[in-house]
N, C-alpha and C positions, 0 to 999 in steps of 0.2 A: 617760457623760461629760456634764457639764452643758453646756447650750447657751450660746453667746456672747450677750450682751445686744444690744439695738438702739441703745445709746448710744455706740457706738464711733466714733472719728474716721475721716474718709475714708481716711487713710493706713493705718489698721489694717484697714478693710474691704477695701481693695485687696489686702492680703496674705492675709487670712483667709477671705474669702467664696469660694464656689464650690469648696470642698475636699471630698474624700470623707469619710465618717464616720471618726472616730478609733477604729479597731478594731485589735487586735493584728496586726502585720505588714501593715497596710493601707498603700498608697502615699500619700504626702503630696499628690501631684498627681493630678488626674483623668487617666485614660488618653486617648489619641486613639482614638476609636471609629470604625473604618473599616467601615461597614456601609451597604448600600443596602436591605437587607431584614431585617425583624424577625419573630420568631415571632408568629403571629396571636393576636388577642383581647387584646392589650395596649393601651397608650395611644398608641403610635407607629405601628406596622404597617409603615410604608414610609419610606425614607430622605429623601424630600422633605418629610415632615411633622415630623421631629424628629431630634435626635441628642444624646446625653449630653454631648458636647464643647461643642455650642452652649449647652446648658443651663447649664454651668459658667460660660462667658463671660457669658451673659445675667444670671446671678445676680449677678456682681460689678458689671457696669455698671448693672443695675437698682437695686441698693442704693446705688451712688454717686450716681445721679441721683434717687433717691427714687421709683422707679416700677417698671414691668415692661419689660424689654428684649427686642428681637428682633434677631437677627443676620441680615445680608444679604450677598450676594456682593460688594457694593461700596457706597460711599457713594451713587453715582448710582442703584443699584438700590433703596436705601432711600428716596431722595428721590422717585424716580418712582412708587414705591408709594404715598407720601403723595398725590402729585398724582392718582393713580388714584381717590382718594376724592372728588375734586371732580366734581360733577355736570356733565352735558352743558350747555355754554353758560354755566356759572357763571363768576364772576370771582375773580381772585387778585390781591392787592396784595403786591408784593415789592420788595426793595431794588434800586435802580438799580446799586449796587455790591455784587456778590455773587459767589459762586463761579460761574465761567463755565458749568459744566455745568448748574447750576440755571437760569440765565437762558436758556441755549440750549434746555433741555427745555421751558421755558415758551413760548419762541418756536415750537418745533416743534409743540406742542399747539395753540397759537393759529393757526398756519398751516393746520392741519387742521380748524379749527372746533370743537375739543373744548372750549376755554375761552377766556376773554380775560383779559389781565393789564394791570396798571398798575404801572410801575416808579417808585419814589419815593425821596426822601432819607429813609432809615430813621431818621436822627438827628433829623428834624423831626417831632415827635410830632403837632403840629397838622396838618401836611400829610398824614401817613399816615392820620390819623383822617378828614380831609376826603375822601381818596381812597376810603376804605371807604364813607363816607356817600353819596358821589356815585354809587355803583354798587349799585343795588337787588338785583343778583344776586351780590354779593360773598359768597364762601363760605369763603375762606381768606386769612389774613394770614401771610406768610412773613417771618421775621425772621432776620437775621444780626447778631450783636453779640459781638465786633467784626466789621466787614465785611471781606471779602476782595476786594482788597488795601488798601482805603482806611483800614481800622482805625477806622471810625466806630462810635460806641456808640448803642444804642437804649435807650429807657426801657421796658423790657419790662413792668413792672407796669402802667404807664399805658396802653400799647398793648393789653395783654391785656384790661384793663377796658373800653376803648373797643370792642374787637372783640367781646367777649362781649355787650356791650349791644346790638350789632347782629346777634347770632346768627352771628358769624364765628368759625371755628375758628382757633387760633393755633399755629403751628409755629415752633420756634426751632432753627436750625442752631448747635450748641454746639461745633463742631469746634475753633475757635480757643481758646475759653476753657477747655474741658474741664470736667467736673463738679467739679474741685477749685477752680475760680475762681467758677463760678456754677451753680446748679441751676434751670434755667428752669421746671420744673414747679412749684417752690415760689413762683415769681414770677407764675404764672398761665397758663403755656403748657399746651397740650393734648398736644402731641407734641414730642419732642426728636429731632433728627437728628444723627448723627455719621458723618463719614468716619473710621472706625476705622483706616484706612490711615495716618493722621497721628499725632497725639500718643498716642492710646490704645495702638496697637501700638508705635510709637516707634522702629523700627529699619529702616525703608525696605525691608522685605522681605515685606509683606503688603498685599493689596488686600481690604478688608472694609468693610462699612457696618453701621449699627445704628439702630434706632428705639427710643425709650422713651416709654411712656405712663404716665399716672397709674394708681394701683392700687386702684380701687374694685372691689367684688365684681361679677363679670360685666361687666367693662369692654367695651363694644361696640366702641370704637375699636381696642383691642388685638386683639379677635377679628377685626375686619374686615381689619386689616393683616396678621395671620397668614394669614387666608384668601387674601389677594392673594399673599402669599409662596408659599404652598402651590400655588396655581393657576398662577402664572407661573413658578415654579421658580427664583426669585432667591435661591437658598440658597448659603451659604458652604461651602467645603470644610472637613472636620474638621481638617486639618493647619493651614490658615490660621487657623482659629478658635482652635486651641490656641496658636499663636504669638501671636495677639492677646491671649489670656488671660495668657500669660507676660509680655507687654509691660505689661499692666495692673498686674502685681504691683509694678513699679518706677516707675509713673507719677509718684507723689508726689516721689520723690527726683530723677528726671530733670527734672521740671518745676521743682522748686525751684532746681536748678543752672542750667537754661536760662533761667529767668526772671531770676535774678540777673545772668547774663551779658548778657541783653537790656537790662536797665535800665542797666547800665554802658556798653554799646555805644551806646545811645540818648543817654546823657549826653555822651559824647565826640563823637558825630556832630554834635550841636548846635553845637559850637564849631569845626567844620571849614569852611574857606572854600569847599570844593567843594559843600557841602550848603546848599540853599536852605531846606529845611524837614525836620523830623523828625516822623514820625507814630508815636506809641507811646501806647497807651491807659493805661499805668501798670501793666499786668499782662500775663501771658502772655509768649510767647517769639518773637513776630513784631514786627519793627521795619521801618518803611518810610521810608527817607530819600528825599527828592526832590532830585535833583542839579541844581545851577544850570545845568549845561551841557546839560540835556535828554537826548534819546535818545542822541546820540553819547557823552556822558559816561557814561551808564548802561551802554552797551554796552562801553565801555572798562573800566569797573569790573569787569564780569562776566568779561572776558577776562584781566584781570591778577591775579586772586586765585590763590594757590597752595594755601591751606588750605581756604578756602570753596569749595564745589563749585557750579558753574553748573548748575542743574537745576530742573525744575519739581517740584511737590509740596512737602511741608514736614513738620515735626513729628518728624523723626528725631533720633537722638543726634548726628549730624554736622550742621554748619552749611552751609546752602545759600543761594543767592541767584539772583534773576532779575529782569530788567526786564520788568514785566508787559505793557507795551504792545507787546511783540514778538508777542503773540498778536492776530490780527486781530479776534477777538470781544471783546476788552477794550474797555469803553466809552471814548468820547472824553473823558469827564470825568475819567478817570484821567490824571494828568500823565505826559508822555512820559518824564520823567526819574525816575519812581518805581521804586525797586528794592526788591523785597520780600525781606527778610532773615529766614530761619528760623534762629534762633540755637540752636546745639546745646550740648553739655555739655563741650566742650573747655576748656582753660585760657583765660580771658578775655584775658590779655595776648598769647597767641599769636594769638587771633582778631583783636584790635585791630591788632597789628603787620602782619598780612597785609592787613587792610582798609585800613589807613592807607597802605601803599605803593601799593595799587591806586587809592586816592583821589587820590594824587599824579598818576598818569597821567590820571585823569578831570579833575582840576583844570586840566590843561594845555589842555583844550578851552575852558574858561571864560576863562582868563587868558592864553591864547596861549603857554603855556610849551612 
């Protein structure tokens, strides 16, 4: 059977990569390999070092991102593995608005004297560059774009160039954009982080993380990250990885529908009297309206929806929402009335009807209704 070429579109790669060889009576899908032990003298030897189910998932994600992927037990397991590469006492520059777990991990490491961090407005390229230049021990630039939950965009190529000129490694959390909207490795990043729990898996039933590195021969970064995964045991379960792989197969069609819904929801929110501001970067399925009535209005909104689910996390086929400042660790620079909407694949008219009736309750806070 001839091999597929390397000029396939991402939608085709998502469907075709990571498949078993096309042999008579072969299964189309890779099996779930439930094994802790392998026969000796092979490449794996033990279940902490590898699994064919991981390999299939890593093949698909790696090809979508243009590099080599490693699956982890969670997004935070992947993120903290990257932070393990930062030397003792070295510096990290990271977004002030970012996934709470990432910021909290940095704070924990700083409190124990492992490293020091500077939190910056990642959309201000000059300020980010200045923060790296001001720290002679800076070793890592962490980028989110769009940021969670403020939806700010970073100039990844400019920041990567500035970081590399200073000898600083560049990491991009690509969870919100997914590799269908941007491929950070092609923009200059050294490592890409995913919470595969979100859009990649897409069905709110998996906790999984991943890292992707560029693919030169004998990549030292990939080897170091895999070594940390092997040693710390931050490995995913085969069943979870298989579910994530199954989710990847439909990423392009799910995201196409969710993104179309999100754009229309953002457009309608902009005209609603209960909404003071709408944050939407123009792509992706996350929209963040800021309600004029602040925290009370945001809480009312989340309590009055019937179709939208009040829940944390995001990226599933179902639409969810939450007021982010309900979490104590959320930065004070995030508006009290910001509600993060993860727009799913339901009919957009149903989504809007439910949101509109809930906004009427929220609007009462602002206008005394």
